[in-house]
N, C-alpha and C positions, 0 to 999 in steps of 0.2 A: 453393771460393768462399766468401767471409766472409759469415756470416748478420748482418742487423740487427735491432735491436729494433722493435716495434710503433711507439714513439714516433718512432725514427729513420725509419721508412717513411712516417709521417704528415708529418714535416718535409720529406721528399723529395717526397711528392706536392705539397704547397704551392709549394716551389721549382720543381718542373715547372710548375705553374700559371702561377707568376709569368714564368718564361722564355718560357712558351708565347705570352704576351699583350705581352712586351717585345721579341720579335723576331717580329713577324708576315711579314716577308719569308723567315723560314726555316721559320716555323710553319704559314703559312696561316690564322692566326687573326684573328679580329676586333679591332679596336683603336679607340680614341678618337681621333678625327682633329681635332676641334674642338670650341669652345665658344661660347656666346652668352648675352646678357643679363647681369642684374645677378648679383653673387655675395651669398650669404648670410653670417651671422657665422662659419660653418665655412670659408668660402672656396669653397663649391660654388655652380657655375653655375647659372643657371635651364635652361640647355638644354646637351646634349652631341651631338655629332656623332659616330656610329658607322660605321666603313668595315668591310664583312664579311670582307674579306681584301685584302693588298697589290696593287695594280693594278687592282682593281676600280672602275669609274665610278660606283658607287652608294653613298650615304650614307642611313643612317637617323638620325631625330632623335628624341630622348628629352627629354620635359621634364619638369622635378622637379614632383612633389606632395607638399605637407606632409600627412603622415598621422599626426603626433604622436609621443609618444615611443618609442622603440624597445621592443620587446617588448609591444606592446599591439595 
């Protein structure tokens, strides 16, 4: 079996996470299923709707809060 570097493994982990959330019908993962409200200067909506997994009839609503600059 071929060995990989720590850097390659970290990239692999990121790609797995991306796949996990872009293929909810295969992974059973949560996913963003809608948006609402106004969009800010970055294009982010005031509200996002999150479905816990494909086929579930439940939706969670998350509202954006302005918390200042990143890292504070």
